[in-house]
Phi, psi and omega in degrees: 000333180298324181299318180295321179295319177297323179300320181302325177282324185291328184276356172291139181277346174275121186292146175256118184232157176287130176067313192261355175250171179238102184298141181260343185232162180300144173258179179279355178289129185245017176235151178303140187217134179244131178241131179227130183230168172222129191222122177243131177225145177214132178233133178240130176256136182308135179076355172282142184292325185225150174284163173265124187239152172210136168242121178233158184227080182295137178230127179225135177242123178253128180232096175287140179236103185069204183266350188239348184244147172216136179246140179222136176236129184214147176207152181227083174295147184204156168237128180236139183206156171252311170216180189303324183275353182237101182206158171233128180228133177156181180278167170272179167297149181262123181261128175244116187230146176227141180228143179225127175279133179239159180067205182269061182060028182248004180208153179222135172249132181242137171230136181219144177234122176263101180285135186282070180261353183278163181297133171228191180049052182290142176277184185305310183292319180296320179297321178298316179297320182299332178293324175289316184299326187277358178289127177303326184303323187274339179050048176297144182300325174236093182283335181221132181282299184225142180224020181078181181294131180226137176233135177223148179219139181204167178216149183218133182230150180229145180227125178280112182275330178201184180295337183249347189234131175234133179249141179224152178209152180193180180203165182209143174238134180241122179254125185246139176267175180269157178199174178251100184291327184226159175206087183221169184268135174249122181257142178206164183236134176226125180052046178064016176247137181268134179228162173211152177213154181275131176251109182212070184284157171274118186240141177227112176294147180296147174298163180232143171228131185222152175226151182212153176223151179207154178227131172253132178239113180267105180290311172204188185293347182249350185229132181215142175241142181227135181229134183222150173220138181221136179237134181233130174251132180252130172280166188288147176282151177239141173233122185052040175085357182248138176294130185231341189200143176233116180285142180296147178294149188239140172235138179233129175244136181220134173233138181212160178211150172229151179228131181232133177219110182053247183261016180244147185214134179228129175238127177237139184216139172233134183231134177240127183234132180215138178242146177283184180293142175282161175252139177236150181281135176220112183067235182265358183227191181237144174228157174289148178300148183297321178242139178288110186271357182252105174277167179291159176226127180234130182230134181236131181228138173237137182224116178246141182229137179224123178280092186294309178222175181300130177072005180233137180232138175257145182239146168240130186237127175233144190210134175222134180230123187229114185244129180278154179286154178275186185289349173267004180076022184242170172072011174292145180202152173206125176225146176224158179177191181186182181186192182225166177200166177215143177227135181232130179251113180272181178290155178078018177077017179273128184235131175247142184218136176218136178217147179221140184214147175233136181231149177205152179170216184231141171238099189065235180266008186246145174286148180217145177214152182213154175236153186213114177239132178220143175218156182197166177221140177226141181207151178285145180262000000 
């Protein structure tokens, strides 16, 4: 039954990582566990005066209740800056999540509440920084500070088709509340007179509904292949109560494999992400954008683990991100890089983790490079 429970976590498209990720499903840990991390990232684009930096400190508390329930509380306070006068400081939204295993370890029900504790009403400079943070290419630890009240509910089920094959399927609905993302001054001139006005609309991102399917194929006890597909439909966004924008539907394909030999472990993953055309408001109705502004996105990750000595593991990390240009010939990007890491597990369930990575490549016609350092500690309560 343990294999089926692990499958439920593996077919989720949101990665589950130690300290720096936020697990969506129950783990096999049956004691309360606290994870605290520190994460520094910096990206520099050619000809920009300053790099975009972020230091975040993810905190997650896991509370298992019996054999079937798990409660999780998480927040990621962060400071992001370009230069001293341009920065965002504060907590993220706080996620309160509960998971329940149903049946014979073949299904999971998830409920989550995103409490609106993160920064909103960004000023001009903060909004500019937020545009960098939200780029998928950079994978900032906290890409968005606050998005208003959010509620999500989902379920995931798995069926063992044979001794080597397990099939899974699930779905999720995300309900979003309204909030004020920006609060800044707009300056303009009329008849040689200067004017300004505050722009602070009430904005509500469209709800989301998604479905996913996955298959695990166990070749033998050391080799496994996993295939997943996920489709997401976005309802239209509202500004001050009026529909203004429709995000293109998204499909994500992922294939991964792991190989284990004695004290060595290798995980390889490739992910393809594509969104359809967005909708924009014109007059009393909506039309598709004239040019498809969403190019494809392909990401490849390799993760190697070697148990060097007792209680200590060394990591090798390789990463490639390749984004295609849109119909306007923009937003193409490609970066590759890698790094190393180490994890040490002391007595009493205390775990230390450190990782470092360097990335470089192109963002359109400009060179880009980034560094990523993360450390964390986890311990049983």
